[in-house]
N, C-alpha and C positions, 0 to 999 in steps of 0.2 A: 365674570365682573361684567356689568351693563355700561355702556356708553350711551349718552343723549347727544344728538345733533341736532339742532333746533336753529330754523332759520325759516323765510317766507318764500324761499325758492320760486322767486317772481321772476323769472323762470329759472328752474333747475338748468346748470351750466356747467361745464367742466372744472372749474374751480371746485364746486360743490361735491363732483364726482370724484376728485382728487382727495379731497378731505375724507371721504367715506372710504377710499382706497387706502389711504394711510390709517385710519382705525379700524380697517379690517386686517391690516397687516401686523397689528399690535396682538401679540401672543395672549396677553392676561384678559382680553376684552373677548368675551364668547358672543354677546348678544349686543346689537347695534339698534337702537331707539331713535327714530327719525319725527321729530315734532315739527309740523308744518303750521307756523304761528300766522297769526292774522286769518285764522281759517274763516272766518265768515264774511271776510271782504272779496269782492270782485267786480270787474267791470268799472273799476277807477283806472287812473292814469299810473299809480304807485301800485295798484293791486290788480292788474286787468284780468287774472285767471283764476278760476274756481278752486276750493279744495280738491274736489273730484279729479280736475283736470292735472293739477299740480301732483298728486298722488299717482295718477296714472303715469305722467312723466318719470318720475322717480323710479316707479316698479320695472318700467320697461327701460331705462338708463343702467339700471343696478342689476338687473335680471342675470348677465352673464358675467358681470365685471365684479360682484360684491358675493364672497363665499359664506360668510358669517350669516347666521338669521338676523334679518331686519324686520322691525314692525314699524309702521307709520301710524302716527297719530294726529288728528286735527286739536290744534291749540287755538282757541279763539280769544281776541283780546278781551280783558276785562279792565282795560285802563285804570289800573291800580298796582303801582308797583309794590306797596306794602305787600299785597296778597297773592302777587303775582307767580311767583316760585311755587308757593303752597298748591296753586290753581294747576300750574304744571304738573306737579306732584300727583296731584288728584287723577289727572288725565291719564300719564304715562306710566305711574307705579314707580318703584324703586329703582335706582340708578345709582352707578358709582362714581361717574364723572360726566362732566359736561364739555362739549366742544361749541362754538360759537364764534363768529366773527363780528357780531355786535358788541360795541363797547357797553351800551345801555344793558344788555342781556348779560353779559359778563360781569357787570358790576353788581347785578341783582343777585346771580347765585353767588357769588363770593360773599356778598352780604348775609347770604343765609348759609354760609359756611361750606359750599358745595365745591368739591376741587373743579375748576376750570381750567381745560387745557385750550390754549391759545390756537387758533386757526392760520394754518399758512396757506393761504390761496397760491397757487402755481401759475396762475394764468391772470394778465392784467386785465380784469373784467369785473364790473359791477352790475347787480341787478338793473340800478338806474340806467347805466350807460348801455346796458343791452336791450332792456325795453324801449328805450329811443332808438336804438338801431332798427328793431325789429318793427317800431310804430313807421319809421321813414323808409323802411324796405332796403335798408342799406346791405349791399351784397355781401359783407362781411360777417353779419350777425350769425351766421350759420358755423362759423368756425371755433366759435366759443360753447356750441352747444354738442352734447354728445350726438353722433350721426344718428343713432337708434330713436331719437325723439325729435328730430328737425321737421318731419312732417306732422305729428302730433302738435308742434307749435306752431304749425304756419296754416293749420285749421281754422 
């Protein structure tokens, strides 16, 4: 069984890692597909990091934490809800269930009759809040990021 975890990962944080760890512990899942959404955007307030930087962060963070095989995909926005799920499927191929913390993404996959598992973040952090903390150089931001990637983000 393949599971798709899709998000923007702007930046990848401990909440994301905890979701992947939960997926990794699910016996029936053999492979994890990670879709990096809005992959074409970077250099903006909402999307500061490039796809390549986000992919690098995820690869470093999961290297010694996630045992199951993972594959990372760039999923550019197409700004068309009607075709978005088929667009994602075209990029990542077949999967059996979807994990997402985004209500719009969840709704679109459910409308396409995909099984969606709700994401339970174990950390009280959001990408928006974290981006603001990093931008303002708030000393607490590092406690929400896997230690293995704090230097990657600070670059």
